[in-house]
C-alpha positions, 0 to 999 in steps of 0.5 A: 771753265771758271777760273775766277773766284770770290775776292778775285779781281775782275777782268778788265774787259772792254766791248761794245753794246748793241749801239756800239757805245764802249763798256769798260770794267773801269766805267762802272767804278763806284757801282755795284755791277751784274754781267751776266752772261746769256747763250744767245738773245731772243731764246726762251731761257735767255728771255726769261732772265733778261725780263726778270732782271728788267722787271726788278731794276728798281731794286738794283738801282736803289741799291746801285747796281749796274747791269751788263748783258753778254753774249757772242750775238751780234750789234744787231742781234742784241739791239732787237733783243733789247728792244723788243724786250724794253730792256733798261741796261747794255746788252755788249756784242762780244761777237770776238768772245773777248769778254766770254773767254775772260771770264771764263765761261766759253767751253764745252756743254751738252744738249740733247746729247750733243757736245759742242762750245758755247757759253755756261749760263753765269753771272758775276757781281762784281763790287764798287772797286773791280772784285768778284764779289760773287759768282752764280753758275745755277742760275734761275731764270725766272728768279734771277734778280732773288739769286743776286739780290738774295 
């Protein structure tokens, strides 16, 4: 699974958001970046997590953070998720899973006794120079901002 660790250079990702705008790691040089990976837009846990980050956006901005959400959903699904929940940050539509795989969050999961491959809900905090400051693997969807901002 996740082969990255604190102190590693973050993967030099490139993907488009819900509106087709490109995003890459270099765009965020000079800012701290929260990259949160979630299994599927508009599902209960993912909505709780995204809305908790939304509700705390002023706290993130005050500490020079940018936020990116990432899932394998289509641009249309990401756009609907963003609009419905009034999310103030971009959602990457990583349909080819290039970003998901670069960060090592795709792999076997179990749900209700069934095993399948999917996205492991994981958050990476990247510093101003592009290095991983923290990795949160046990995400509390309703209190995620507090986990990040400690």
